[in-house]
C-alpha positions in Angstrom: 33.2 -97.5 -70.8 35.8 -100.2 -70.9 37.5 -101.5 -74.0 38.2 -105.1 -74.8 38.9 -107.4 -71.9 40.5 -104.6 -69.8 38.4 -104.4 -66.6 40.8 -102.3 -64.5 38.9 -99.4 -62.9 41.9 -97.1 -63.5 41.4 -97.7 -67.3 37.7 -96.9 -67.4 36.5 -93.9 -69.4 34.4 -92.3 -66.7 34.8 -88.6 -67.2 33.7 -87.2 -70.5 32.4 -83.7 -71.1 31.9 -81.3 -74.0 30.6 -77.9 -74.3 31.0 -74.2 -75.2 33.0 -71.4 -73.6 33.4 -67.7 -74.1 37.0 -66.5 -74.8 38.0 -63.0 -73.7 40.9 -61.1 -75.2 42.6 -58.8 -72.6 45.6 -56.5 -72.7 47.4 -56.3 -69.4 44.4 -58.0 -67.8 41.9 -55.4 -69.0 39.5 -55.1 -72.0 38.5 -51.5 -71.7 36.6 -50.5 -74.9 37.2 -53.8 -76.6 34.3 -55.0 -78.7 33.9 -58.3 -80.5 32.5 -59.1 -84.0 32.8 -62.9 -83.2 33.6 -64.7 -79.9 32.9 -68.4 -79.4 34.7 -71.5 -78.2 34.2 -75.3 -77.9 35.9 -77.9 -75.8 36.0 -81.6 -75.0 37.3 -83.0 -71.7 38.2 -86.7 -71.5 39.6 -87.5 -68.1 42.0 -84.7 -67.4 42.9 -83.9 -71.0 41.1 -80.9 -72.4 41.0 -80.0 -76.1 39.7 -76.6 -77.1 39.1 -74.3 -80.0 37.9 -70.8 -80.4 37.5 -67.8 -82.6 37.8 -64.2 -81.7 37.3 -61.4 -84.2 37.3 -57.8 -83.1 35.4 -54.7 -84.2 37.5 -52.5 -81.8 40.6 -53.4 -79.8 39.8 -50.8 -77.2 42.3 -48.8 -75.2 43.8 -51.3 -72.7 47.6 -51.7 -72.7 49.9 -54.6 -71.9 50.5 -58.3 -72.7 47.8 -60.1 -74.8 46.1 -63.0 -73.2 42.9 -65.0 -74.0 41.0 -65.7 -70.8 38.1 -68.0 -70.1 39.5 -71.5 -70.7 36.9 -74.0 -69.5 39.2 -75.5 -66.9 42.5 -74.3 -65.3 45.7 -75.8 -66.5 46.9 -78.4 -64.0 49.2 -76.9 -61.4 52.1 -79.4 -61.6 55.5 -79.6 -63.2 55.2 -80.6 -66.8 51.7 -79.4 -67.3 52.8 -76.5 -69.6 51.2 -76.7 -73.0 51.0 -74.9 -76.3 48.3 -74.1 -78.9 48.2 -73.5 -82.6 46.7 -70.8 -84.8 44.3 -72.1 -87.4 43.9 -68.5 -88.6 45.6 -65.2 -87.7 44.7 -62.0 -89.5 45.2 -58.3 -88.9 48.1 -58.2 -86.5 50.4 -55.3 -87.3 52.6 -56.4 -90.2 55.9 -56.3 -88.2 54.6 -59.0 -85.9 52.5 -61.1 -88.3 54.9 -62.4 -90.9 58.4 -61.9 -89.5 58.1 -64.2 -86.5 56.9 -67.6 -85.3 53.7 -67.5 -83.2 53.9 -69.4 -79.9 50.7 -69.3 -77.8 51.3 -71.0 -74.5 49.4 -72.2 -71.5 51.2 -72.0 -68.2 50.6 -74.3 -65.2 47.7 -73.2 -63.0 46.6 -70.6 -65.6 43.1 -70.1 -67.1 44.4 -68.2 -70.1 46.4 -68.6 -73.3 49.5 -66.3 -73.4 50.0 -64.9 -76.9 53.7 -64.9 -77.6 56.0 -64.8 -80.6 59.7 -65.5 -81.5 61.3 -62.8 -83.6 63.4 -64.3 -86.4 65.9 -61.4 -86.2 66.7 -62.0 -82.5 65.4 -65.5 -81.7 63.9 -63.9 -78.5 60.5 -65.0 -77.2 58.3 -61.9 -76.7 54.8 -61.2 -75.5 52.3 -59.8 -78.0 51.0 -56.5 -76.7 48.1 -54.2 -77.6 50.3 -52.4 -80.1 50.5 -55.6 -82.2 46.7 -55.7 -82.8 44.4 -53.8 -85.1 40.7 -53.0 -84.6 39.8 -55.8 -87.1 42.0 -58.5 -85.6 40.8 -62.1 -86.2 42.1 -65.4 -85.0 41.1 -69.1 -84.7 43.1 -71.2 -82.3 43.1 -74.8 -81.1 45.1 -76.6 -78.5 45.1 -79.1 -75.7 46.2 -79.2 -72.1 45.9 -81.2 -68.8 43.7 -80.1 -66.0 43.5 -81.6 -62.5 41.1 -84.6 -62.7 
């Protein structure tokens, strides 16, 4: 697809894709005993720009320990300087109270990653910290959306 009188090949929209993906919440890279009530995601890729959204609701957080990450992005984040990105929560419910309201949520996507790193900034210390398994309840529920660049 070309727009207007622009006929340059570099400006042609020649890579469009949309689909579904399955997000997976893991603590320290594991999901032992974790069970989902809801787990689905959608994406659109235009060129090397990927927009995504997903919802994860738990019925049990399981017994894994460590940093909280959401795996399964439909494409890896581009492995180049400046490819870092962020995401936004559309809904966030049933984190432990200490980490739900007293901080700013900052989910991030690191270069060459295929996951969203769930982080927060504590208002009392201004320190960026990783969410861990202890921040979650068995009925955790989130909706997230974001965008990032992938290698074309």
